[in-house]
N, C-alpha and C positions, 0 to 999 in steps of 0.2 A: 648375748650373742657377739658373735665376729663376723666384720665383716669380709675379713680378707682369711683363708683357709691356706692348709699346704697344698704346695702344687700350683696355685694360682698364679699368674703371670698379672707383677704389677709394674708402675712406673714412677720413679720418685718425684715428687714435685717440689723439695724444699733441700736445701743445702748444698753442699759441692759437689753432689752427683744429679744435680736436676735434671731430668732429661732420660735416665738412663732408664732400662727396662731390665727385668729377670724375674727369675721361678721363686718364688716365696720357699725356703728351703725347712725353716723353723718359725713355730711361734710361739711365743712367753705371752701369754696373757695375763699374768701376776704383774706383768710390768708393761704392760700395753706397748710389745715391742717385738719385732719381727727381723729374721736375718734373710736378705734377698742375694741369691748367688750373682757374684762378679758386683755388687755394689758396695760401698762403705769398705775396701779395703784398707787393713792398717797392719803395722810393721811391729811384729811381737819378737822381742830380743827371749830366746828361750838358753837356758842353761842346761850343760852338758850331762843326760843322765845314763852314767854306765850302767850295761854296755849296749843296750838297744836305741838310745836318741843320741843323734849327735847336737851339740849346742849350735846358734846360728840365730838366725835372723829369719823368723818365717813370715808372710804373708796370711790373712784370712780375714774372712765378713765378720764387722761386727754387727752389732743389733741397731734397728733402725727405729723410729718411733712411729705407731701404724700411721700417726694423722700425717706423715712426711708422704706417704704411698697413697695411690689410687688403683684400683684394680681396672685390669684392659678388658675391655669387652670382647668375647671369642668371634661375635659376629661382626663387629665394624674396627675391628682392631684399634680402637680409640677411648681412652681412659673416662669412667664412668663413675657414677653417684652410685651408691647402694643405700636401698631403704629397705624398712621391714612395714608390714601393717598386721595387724591383728584381728581374723576372722572373728565375726560375731558368734557365728552359729556353734563352734568348737573352742574357739580361745585361743588357736595355735599360731605361732611365728610364721608368715608366711615369708621367703627369701623374694 
């Protein structure tokens, strides 16, 4: 189970982008990483691929480790911790 899903709003709590907020664009569960819109921007040097793509330096978001972000509560707009508990009657996980 993941504590952060696509389209959730999160705040970065560690690294050079600490304090920035953004929307989760992509979750990579195998690597425990996610891509947040407008955060962790890197510059990538691209070789020209004729005829459709010109070469140059492009900026894009790089994945962050999931432990470096906290979900933002929709009610109070503050970073929150997420917990799960198991129901005794049916054994399901609850959000």
